C-alpha positions in Angstrom: -29.4 22.9 33.8 -32.9 22.1 34.4 -35.5 23.3 32.5 -38.6 25.5 34.6 -42.1 26.0 33.2 -43.5 29.8 33.0 -46.8 28.9 33.7 -45.7 27.1 37.3 -43.1 29.1 38.4 -44.6 30.6 41.3 -46.2 27.4 42.4 -42.9 25.8 42.8 -41.1 26.6 45.7 -37.5 26.7 44.7 -38.3 28.9 41.6 -40.4 31.5 43.8 -37.8 31.5 46.3 -35.2 32.5 43.2 -37.3 34.8 41.4 -37.9 36.7 45.2 -34.7 36.7 45.6 -33.9 38.1 42.1 -31.7 35.1 40.7 -32.5 35.6 37.7 -30.1 34.9 34.9 -29.7 35.3 31.0 -28.3 32.5 28.8 -26.6 34.0 25.6 -26.9 31.8 22.6 -27.7 31.9 18.9 -29.5 28.3 18.8 -30.7 25.7 20.7 -31.4 21.9 19.7 -34.8 19.8 19.5 -34.8 15.8 19.3 -38.2 15.6 17.1 -38.2 11.7 18.5 -36.4 11.5 21.8 -34.8 8.2 22.6 -35.1 6.9 18.8 -31.5 8.0 17.5 -32.2 10.5 15.3 -30.5 14.1 14.3 -31.8 16.9 16.6 -33.1 20.2 14.5 -30.8 23.2 15.3 -33.1 26.4 15.8 -32.4 29.6 15.9 -34.1 32.9 15.0 -34.3 34.4 11.3 -30.4 35.6 10.2 -28.9 33.5 12.8 -28.5 36.6 15.5 -27.7 36.1 18.8 -30.5 36.3 22.0 -31.1 35.7 24.9 -32.7 32.7 26.8 -34.8 33.6 30.2 -32.8 31.7 33.4 -32.5 31.9 37.0 -29.4 30.6 39.0 -29.4 29.0 42.2 -26.0 28.7 44.3 -25.1 25.5 46.8 -22.6 24.0 48.4 -21.3 20.4 48.1 -18.8 19.5 50.6 -16.3 22.1 50.3 -16.8 23.1 47.1 -19.7 25.9 46.4 -21.6 25.1 42.9 -24.1 26.5 40.4 -27.1 25.5 39.0 -29.1 27.0 36.4 -33.0 26.6 35.1 -34.3 27.9 31.4 -37.8 28.7 31.3 -39.9 27.2 28.7 -43.5 28.4 27.7 -46.1 27.2 25.3 -44.7 26.5 21.5 -45.2 29.2 18.8 -47.0 28.2 15.5 -43.4 27.5 14.4 -42.1 25.5 17.2 -45.2 23.2 17.4 -44.6 20.8 15.1 -41.3 20.2 16.2 -42.2 20.2 20.1 -45.9 20.2 20.8 -45.7 21.2 24.5 -42.8 24.0 25.0 -40.2 26.0 23.7 -37.6 28.5 25.6 -38.4 31.7 26.4 -36.3 33.6 23.9 -35.7 37.3 24.8 -35.0 39.0 21.6 -34.3 42.4 22.2 -31.6 44.4 24.9 -34.7 45.8 26.4 -36.3 42.9 27.5 -33.1 41.1 28.6 -32.8 44.0 30.7 -36.2 44.1 32.0 -36.1 40.5 32.9 -32.5 40.9 34.9 -34.1 44.1 37.0 -36.9 42.2 38.0 -39.3 43.4 35.3 -43.1 42.7 34.0 -43.1 38.7 33.9 -45.6 39.1 30.8 -42.1 39.0 28.2 -41.8 35.8 29.1 -43.9 34.4 26.5 -43.9 32.3 23.0 -41.4 34.0 20.5 -42.9 36.2 18.0 -40.3 36.8 15.6 -39.4 34.6 12.5 -37.7 31.6 13.0 -35.4 28.9 11.7 -34.3 25.3 11.5 -31.7 23.0 10.1 -31.6 19.5 10.6 -28.6 18.0 11.4 -26.8 15.2 9.8 -26.3 13.0 12.7 -26.4 13.0 16.3 -24.6 15.1 18.5 -22.8 12.8 20.0 -21.5 11.8 16.9 -20.9 15.7 15.9 -19.4 16.9 18.9 -17.6 13.5 20.8 -15.4 15.4 22.8 -17.8 17.6 24.5 -20.3 14.7 25.2 -17.0 12.6 27.1 -17.0 15.0 29.4 -20.4 14.2 30.8 
């Protein structure tokens, strides 16, 4: 999975082509992780909307062939950080589609103004260890 910046989505050929073909998707999640200092071995933080309610991230999907196998790739969009996220990640945050209306609007090619910093309340929890130690079996897969 890749991240695509909202402000460059029409400038980059790959994203523009996927948008034109309507290959939009959403990622249903209830949290995402950020590493306060990447590469320093510090535990990440878990970030969620207030009350740990599920939401969706805006994205695009593509299909390609590798040998005889069909493969899929996905990209989620990032945007400027809101006031909550700025101290955690000063450059970007995922585009959170909090309502079913915004999710439907994104999937059906609606107004891209919904690809903005999240306006609701957010919360954070510090993890006790790195993800590699908390979920070792998951990290063995890759």
